[in-house]
VOGU-3710 file (C-alpha; in Angstrom, 3 decimals, decimal comma):
1> msiyskisee> 151,993/82,334/110,724  151,526/80,769/114,358  149,739/78,223/115,517  147,356/80,613/117,030  146,496/82,532/113,947  146,218/79,226/112,143  143,941/78,208/114,479  142,087/81,493/114,561  141,539/81,236/111,042  140,335/77,531/110,956
11> ikgdyyvqny> 137,591/78,280/113,810  135,953/80,974/112,034  134,787/78,709/109,349  130,736/77,400/109,076  131,319/74,392/111,339  132,595/76,261/114,166  130,592/79,581/114,079  127,282/77,266/113,933  127,885/74,852/116,790  130,176/76,223/119,159
21> pndgqrfvaw> 129,106/79,742/121,117  132,534/80,945/121,954  135,968/80,685/120,785  137,051/78,752/123,604  134,669/75,868/123,143  135,931/76,240/119,320  139,084/75,926/120,019  138,496/72,385/121,995  136,442/71,270/119,100  139,138/72,224/116,803
31> yvfnilrqdr> 141,517/69,861/118,669  139,207/66,990/119,094  138,215/67,258/115,470  141,969/67,708/113,652  143,949/66,313/116,241  142,249/63,369/117,925  140,816/62,683/114,647  137,110/62,645/115,728  134,171/63,255/113,171  132,336/66,360/113,485
41> nqtkeaitdg> 129,434/64,572/114,965  131,781/62,853/117,645  133,400/66,078/118,212  129,729/67,691/118,771  129,269/64,824/121,328  132,747/65,217/122,848  132,173/68,687/124,058  131,285/69,200/127,468  132,233/72,976/128,275  129,644/75,239/129,443
51> andkqidaiv> 128,317/75,868/133,067  129,040/73,201/135,475  131,224/71,564/133,071  133,735/70,998/136,461  136,991/71,827/134,647  136,232/69,567/131,458  135,641/71,164/128,522  136,009/67,552/126,627  135,645/64,099/127,228  137,067/61,965/124,097
61> idddrqtvyi> 136,554/57,839/124,309  139,059/56,304/121,921  138,362/52,400/121,605  140,966/52,082/119,003  143,651/53,267/121,640  141,664/52,058/124,585  142,431/55,633/126,130  139,731/58,219/127,700  141,058/61,883/127,061  140,024/64,700/129,372
71> lqgkylsgsv> 140,725/68,078/128,144  141,006/71,387/129,392  141,213/74,166/126,977  143,188/77,574/127,321  142,766/79,940/123,871  144,813/82,564/124,948  146,590/85,372/122,477  149,439/86,092/125,206  152,381/84,238/124,893  152,272/82,680/128,774
81> vdaeplrevl> 150,077/80,740/131,057  150,307/80,225/134,840  149,601/77,307/136,672  145,864/78,026/137,354  144,798/75,578/134,177  147,176/72,922/135,385  144,934/72,790/138,648  141,770/72,790/136,763  142,958/69,660/135,167  144,244/68,204/138,726
91> sswvqlkdlv> 140,868/69,275/140,004  138,991/67,063/136,978  140,958/64,215/138,074  140,272/64,342/141,803  136,924/64,775/141,051  136,678/61,910/138,467  137,550/59,231/140,789  134,196/60,184/142,335  132,177/59,311/138,986  128,795/59,304/140,872
101> rlqsvgnekl> 129,173/62,709/142,686  130,500/64,348/139,619  127,190/62,952/137,552  124,820/64,837/140,146  126,741/67,972/139,604  127,647/68,094/136,221  125,645/69,523/133,418  123,627/67,972/131,304  126,330/67,171/128,631  128,786/66,081/131,468
111> qsklsevaaa> 126,248/63,413/132,453  125,629/61,583/129,628  129,740/61,466/128,957  130,362/60,092/132,213  128,007/56,760/132,089  130,338/56,114/128,605  133,371/57,032/130,913  132,570/54,402/133,370  131,577/51,710/130,970  135,390/52,674/129,350
121> fedeykvsfe> 136,719/52,405/133,155  134,840/48,652/133,153  136,604/47,776/130,271  140,164/49,111/131,923  140,493/51,830/129,524  143,283/54,368/130,344  143,289/58,012/131,133  145,219/61,024/129,648  144,391/64,434/130,898  145,399/67,049/128,459
131> littarlsda> 145,778/70,385/128,725  145,963/72,253/125,461  146,560/76,005/125,372  148,271/78,466/122,595  150,233/80,044/124,947  153,098/78,431/127,041  153,883/77,763/130,398  155,356/80,192/132,648  158,821/78,840/134,683  156,837/78,576/137,520
141> atadletfqr> 154,138/76,204/135,559  156,691/74,310/134,463  158,111/73,212/137,378  154,498/72,709/138,495  153,620/70,570/135,659  156,842/68,360/136,659  155,723/67,937/140,400  151,623/67,283/139,162  153,112/64,488/136,631  154,960/62,960/139,486
151> qlmqmseded> 151,608/63,007/141,897  149,561/61,871/139,120  151,910/58,499/138,447  152,351/58,081/142,213  148,439/58,270/142,908  148,165/56,141/139,992  150,538/53,087/141,143  148,976/53,689/144,532  145,479/53,146/143,192  145,545/51,133/140,532
161> fdatialvdc> 144,156/54,098/138,219  146,271/54,336/134,738  146,543/57,659/134,073  148,862/60,617/132,754  148,671/64,426/132,160  150,290/66,406/129,342  150,656/69,462/128,461  149,840/70,205/124,848  150,999/74,021/124,412  151,770/75,952/121,346
171> delerryefa> 154,817/74,175/120,101  153,306/70,588/120,848  150,485/71,646/119,132  152,320/72,883/115,909  153,549/69,623/115,885  150,527/67,818/116,139  149,093/70,379/113,676  151,553/69,557/110,827  151,614/65,684/111,642  147,660/65,596/111,691
181> lvtdnpqiny> 147,820/66,743/107,935  149,656/63,820/106,840  147,955/61,451/108,935  145,499/60,071/106,380  148,545/58,738/104,687  151,197/58,407/107,408  154,944/58,215/107,035  157,145/59,859/109,632  159,702/61,900/108,232  161,928/63,203/111,134
191> tidlsesksm> 165,211/65,637/111,367  167,364/64,325/114,692  169,895/66,563/116,292  172,591/64,688/116,998  174,505/67,578/118,545  174,196/66,287/122,023  174,533/62,707/120,992  177,467/60,162/120,685  176,764/58,519/117,543  178,849/56,031/115,187
201> pmdiagtnvi> 178,278/55,198/111,633  178,727/52,037/110,219  177,995/49,831/107,229  176,622/46,199/108,025  175,984/43,710/105,230  175,277/46,156/102,768  172,857/48,410/105,265  173,860/52,030/106,641  173,314/51,897/110,276  173,804/54,632/112,871
211> iaavplkeav> 174,402/53,472/116,651  173,915/56,673/118,857  173,267/57,407/122,463  170,559/59,798/122,581  169,757/62,368/125,196  166,509/60,912/126,718  165,405/65,097/126,233  165,524/64,842/122,472  164,255/61,570/122,338  160,899/62,960/123,582
221> kikgirdgsl> 160,681/65,315/121,058  160,489/62,311/118,118  156,946/62,738/116,075  154,423/59,975/116,360  155,031/58,812/120,225  152,260/59,983/121,759  149,401/58,970/118,703  151,395/55,716/118,394  152,148/56,087/114,589  155,814/56,093/115,107
231> fqknvrqslg> 154,952/52,094/116,232  153,026/51,118/113,143  155,590/47,890/112,556  155,855/47,474/116,309  153,969/44,279/117,605  151,826/46,229/119,757  151,115/49,583/120,997  151,604/51,009/124,890  150,621/48,889/127,711  150,302/51,931/129,759
241> isnavnkkir> 152,409/52,940/132,698  150,864/50,431/135,331  152,683/47,991/133,255  155,386/46,514/135,497  158,260/46,858/132,640  157,124/50,430/132,657  156,828/51,417/136,160  160,574/50,471/136,425  161,465/52,585/133,486  159,211/55,401/134,594
251> qtilgdkhsd> 161,040/54,394/138,638  164,565/55,125/136,951  163,996/58,370/134,993  162,284/59,895/138,121  164,875/58,451/140,803  168,377/59,525/141,957  169,709/56,824/139,253  168,166/58,653/136,200  171,986/59,285/134,732  172,545/55,159/134,761
261> ffffhngita> 169,105/54,866/132,664  171,686/54,131/129,354  173,441/51,473/131,098  169,677/49,901/132,425  168,219/49,987/128,955  168,272/47,522/126,058  168,332/50,518/123,577  165,869/51,399/120,894  165,831/49,932/117,384  164,436/52,246/114,599
271> icnkmelegn> 164,006/51,605/110,936  163,693/54,310/108,356  162,965/53,756/104,352  166,196/56,351/104,082  168,585/58,240/106,330  171,080/60,795/105,803  173,613/62,322/107,943  174,606/65,792/107,280  176,972/66,785/110,142  175,024/66,725/113,423
281> slklhglnvv> 171,614/66,316/111,728  170,079/62,755/110,946  167,479/62,950/108,427  165,119/60,010/108,712  162,502/59,327/106,513  159,882/56,870/106,720  160,581/56,320/110,477  159,343/53,708/112,355  160,365/52,131/116,210  159,638/48,441/115,648
291> ngcqslttih> 161,545/47,868/119,454  161,236/50,786/121,936  157,366/51,720/122,389  157,099/50,903/125,485  160,308/52,753/126,445  159,613/55,911/124,458  155,841/56,380/125,592  156,884/55,934/129,362  160,059/58,648/128,510  157,105/60,915/126,690
301> ncseavrkhn> 155,028/60,706/129,947  157,756/61,795/132,141  158,452/64,574/129,636  158,944/67,763/132,141  161,527/65,459/134,439  163,615/64,380/130,992  163,885/67,858/129,597  165,978/69,122/132,682  168,320/66,525/132,653  171,702/66,727/130,807
311> ddfvlfrfye> 172,844/63,562/131,499  170,308/61,103/130,759  170,625/58,826/127,367  169,363/56,056/125,631  170,639/53,838/122,878  169,469/53,738/119,500  169,922/51,943/116,532  169,105/53,250/113,377  168,771/50,852/110,330  167,895/51,977/106,614
321> ipqrdradmi> 166,217/49,253/105,779  163,745/49,940/102,481  162,318/46,564/102,156  159,475/45,769/103,508  159,816/42,184/104,368  163,335/42,803/105,927  161,714/45,211/107,921  159,089/43,044/109,271  161,411/40,369/110,253  163,365/42,862/112,157
331> sintnsqsav> 160,090/43,890/113,890  159,234/40,270/114,875  162,678/39,179/116,214  163,560/42,507/118,069  160,569/41,561/119,765  161,189/38,187/120,764  162,929/38,489/123,745  160,588/40,021/125,974  157,056/38,586/127,016  154,285/39,259/124,926
341> kardlrsndk> 150,386/39,359/125,783  148,254/36,708/124,077  146,324/38,913/121,795  149,620/40,396/120,110  150,744/36,920/119,141  147,168/35,810/117,517  148,910/36,463/114,231  151,028/33,161/114,627  148,251/30,943/116,169  147,651/27,732/113,946
351> rvltikkife> 143,956/28,759/113,477  144,617/32,142/112,136  147,402/30,791/109,968  144,586/28,094/108,877  142,113/30,702/107,960  144,626/32,697/106,077  145,479/29,527/104,029  142,013/28,495/103,186  141,204/32,290/101,870  143,963/32,811/99,818
361> qrypkgyfvt> 143,768/29,496/98,041  139,691/30,514/97,595  140,692/33,771/96,618  143,741/34,196/94,688  142,955/37,625/94,101  142,614/38,378/97,969  144,628/38,667/100,813  144,518/38,096/104,747  146,220/40,615/106,744  146,902/38,564/109,912
371> krgeeapadk> 149,884/41,262/111,599  149,242/44,937/112,873  150,408/47,130/110,338  150,618/44,881/107,359  149,904/45,932/103,924  148,111/43,929/101,280  150,432/43,803/97,978  149,454/46,256/95,591  148,259/44,007/93,115  145,240/42,450/95,257
381> dkdyiidlsd> 141,853/43,540/94,929  140,687/45,578/97,568  137,125/43,940/98,046  138,845/40,370/98,920  141,200/41,719/101,702  140,326/41,482/105,111  142,435/41,833/108,329  142,610/39,690/111,173  141,226/42,275/113,832  138,181/43,204/111,744
391> lgkyiiawys> 137,250/39,530/110,881  137,391/39,207/115,190  134,911/41,990/115,348  132,504/40,659/112,391  132,373/37,062/113,681  131,601/37,960/117,192  128,597/40,420/116,039  127,826/37,451/113,378  128,049/34,486/115,010  127,708/35,089/118,864
401> qrpnisyget> 125,471/37,758/118,117  127,336/40,295/120,233  127,985/43,389/117,959  127,785/45,302/122,062  131,463/43,601/122,168  132,711/43,939/118,666  134,898/47,553/119,238  136,870/45,885/122,105  139,589/44,154/120,413  141,029/43,266/123,675
411> kifdkyfeil> 138,292/41,241/124,671  137,795/39,119/121,247  141,576/38,434/121,055  142,211/37,826/124,588  138,681/36,324/126,482  136,854/35,095/123,949  139,608/34,160/121,184  139,204/30,184/122,083  135,790/30,315/121,806  135,719/32,507/118,407
421> fkksykaedi> 138,366/30,587/116,537  137,272/26,972/117,709  135,350/26,237/115,042  136,609/26,680/111,198  135,358/29,034/108,858  134,801/28,814/105,168  136,432/31,149/102,868  133,093/32,254/101,336  132,011/32,625/104,950  134,499/35,005/105,641
431> qalnawmkav> 134,396/36,998/102,389  130,658/36,988/102,822  131,304/38,951/106,176  133,613/40,886/104,600  131,239/41,743/101,601  128,142/42,570/103,947  130,232/44,742/106,429  131,873/46,880/103,515  127,964/47,003/101,987  126,979/48,432/105,751
441> revwvnanpl> 130,071/51,301/105,798  129,073/52,398/102,646  126,093/53,850/103,745  127,822/55,212/107,079  129,562/58,234/105,131  128,992/62,234/105,682  126,606/61,932/102,703  124,169/60,047/105,362  122,103/58,236/102,554  120,302/56,419/105,713
451> dfneallamk> 119,645/59,842/107,464  120,667/58,750/110,703  120,463/60,568/113,669  123,451/62,552/114,836  123,492/59,974/117,853  124,331/57,523/115,354  126,416/59,024/112,898  128,817/60,107/116,366  129,345/56,443/117,223  130,955/55,207/113,903
461> ayapfhhlya> 133,172/52,761/116,403  130,353/51,057/117,391  127,317/51,035/115,343  128,133/49,403/112,134  128,656/46,326/113,923  124,790/46,668/114,794  124,312/47,239/111,643  125,472/44,286/110,439  123,817/42,245/113,424  120,491/43,421/111,992
471> vsmifaiank> 121,182/42,254/108,683  121,448/38,565/110,559  118,263/38,652/112,386  116,437/40,406/109,461  117,166/36,414/107,803  116,438/34,646/111,059  113,281/36,186/111,667  112,063/36,000/108,061  113,177/32,257/108,086  111,156/31,781/111,740
481> asdrvptpsa> 114,763/30,690/113,192  115,429/34,078/115,699  117,172/31,278/117,937  120,009/30,756/115,440  122,435/32,360/113,129  122,447/32,386/109,394  125,454/31,305/107,328  127,100/34,342/105,877  127,753/33,048/102,738  123,912/31,811/101,880
491> tweaaqkngk> 122,741/35,477/103,069  124,819/37,259/100,959  124,715/34,758/97,829  120,660/35,437/98,422  120,608/38,962/98,394  122,942/39,225/95,494  120,888/36,477/93,513  117,860/38,477/93,954  118,971/42,243/93,525  118,074/42,949/97,202
501> taqlikmagr> 121,390/43,866/98,626  120,801/47,358/99,075  117,311/46,897/100,309  118,376/44,947/103,214  121,235/47,257/104,263  118,725/49,992/104,212  115,772/48,115/105,915  118,691/46,758/109,003  119,287/50,961/108,830  116,218/51,464/109,668
511> clssalksaa> 115,586/48,931/112,703  118,837/50,251/114,510  117,400/53,932/114,176  114,102/52,939/115,454  115,442/50,851/118,127  117,400/53,684/119,290  114,726/56,218/119,199  112,549/53,607/120,956  115,229/53,392/123,734  115,882/56,807/124,054
521> thatgqekif> 112,178/57,828/124,346  111,798/54,950/126,692  114,669/56,325/128,984  113,198/60,088/129,363  109,597/58,752/129,958  111,421/57,052/132,957  113,484/60,330/133,336  116,741/58,400/133,362  119,873/59,655/131,414  120,020/58,114/127,976
531> npanwlknkq> 123,467/57,514/126,906  123,566/56,314/122,967  127,136/54,575/123,424  125,968/52,989/126,697  123,155/51,369/124,770  125,242/50,213/122,313  127,490/48,504/124,829  124,718/46,755/126,321  122,764/43,981/125,279  119,274/45,787/125,942
541> sltditatis> 120,227/47,332/122,540  120,149/43,828/120,520  116,454/43,294/122,538  115,658/46,627/121,188  116,777/46,118/117,185  115,224/42,297/117,589  111,954/43,880/118,522  111,957/46,663/115,566  112,320/43,685/112,752  109,007/42,045/112,206
551> ptldayeman> 107,161/45,591/112,813  108,962/46,937/109,928  108,204/43,515/107,910  104,785/44,079/108,617  104,981/47,808/107,600  105,931/46,694/104,385  103,956/44,279/103,708  101,014/46,591/104,490  102,405/49,231/102,413  103,245/47,003/98,906
561> ksfydelmss> 101,853/43,000/99,461  103,810/42,498/95,994  107,196/43,620/96,544  106,714/42,361/100,378  106,295/39,112/99,045  109,125/39,379/96,568  111,456/40,652/99,328  110,479/37,506/102,254  110,806/35,226/98,960  114,715/36,443/98,636
571> lqiapeffey> 115,235/35,945/102,685  114,715/32,207/102,267  117,470/30,049/102,933  117,644/26,492/103,820  117,473/25,217/107,249  120,802/23,068/107,122  121,897/27,119/106,584  121,147/27,928/110,302  123,579/27,063/113,340  123,641/28,133/116,483
581> rlqad> 125,371/30,876/118,190  128,757/31,067/119,680  128,412/31,366/123,379  130,865/34,486/123,966  129,533/35,759/127,236
//
């Protein structure tokens, strides 16, 4: 069955038919939901297609990848599409450079999303323009794509605007669809064709090794480059096309010295659990690139130029390394020769290692994950496993009272790291934050037990941190200490002792919902565009949430005095369990 037929069947489902008026929108929604892995509410928020969409069918802002995806979809039963859709994508780029004008002429959905895009630009997010189609480009259109890629990269350099343009045609859709089926438990199995490569198998220290000069046009086909899943064990993901090293790689590929790429490049290190060489086919199981993320992503962004060259090669070192600890050591050591930004090295910071030691000594059944891509041992209790990245987000939401910054890992581990991690944290407080956030996330599920509106559910990347903040503020206000921060372990112990954890989570969720509704109503009254994501990223959301807490407590008192007294008693903690917030803004 062709990918067009598969999509045709899937978009006949109730979700697509009931929420999107035509097959074109349903196709784009299918891509956003299945390939970009947005949930159903986020997908509805992403679609901008319609009258005055200005050649932008959807906008997806991925905070994990620090990327804004601008999508143009062409759902076609035919086999070939011309260059017109590419020109529409390029048109969207030209218009995106003037957000004020675009917002004034775009439709309501586009206006709302563009204010969110502006905030992402302020945080230096990359931009990825994607033409998604169930057909293939004509020969003329393929030539145009290469030209557009060159133009966009040149303009990106000249104007310091980190943007790429990519074609997702029927073949690429098929690959991404197959990979998406196993995304929830990602393990890349890939067979690379070595018929045009120069390769040499060998045994070194009892390890199967294959050294190969692989054509760039073959390397660019490897699964998991675009979404970063190929680089799970790498110390970092792509640094974008504006990075100095990546610029040089791109210049070599697009320049007249492209055939010397092999000699200019140090090579790529790939490890796998098992590999089998059968003739010219190298089967790789559990494939991971531990050194070469920047190179492969840059090569991928020059895909059309790469496919035209038969004499461009890159050195690959394939190692069969089933032992996880050995694989981690290879990843660390193969990346030590190049400069790594501070946030990539925080896992080795002495303050982080101290937290790890303190936490795991206090909770022998627990595990503190410090490295990106690291997995906790199978025998550890999942309720006592915490990730460094998550802890940073929890700390800035609780101790700094800035959940509006929690989504930005870059800010936490670059700009605010010295502030957030200058103090020592008790293991009990780390686990209390972990426990509170687990309790929060239990209500941010599809069943929607707290009846959050769709706008909140579409923002699972941001809103749960505001929910955590609301919990802390309920304790602060109940103890008449709204200018200070309660100790996490003291709040968790009080809630657990009195059996009020679920009630407090529910109350905090209602405060968040009320604050959002009030902010939206206020904006409407002033005839302003209200964007929920921008509200959550702004400190005004904190003021609005705090303002709902006392009225909510008053409503409990009026409705049931005995319950109110019991609740207030459960919220009382000693004055010594409060401190002033960390100034992280």
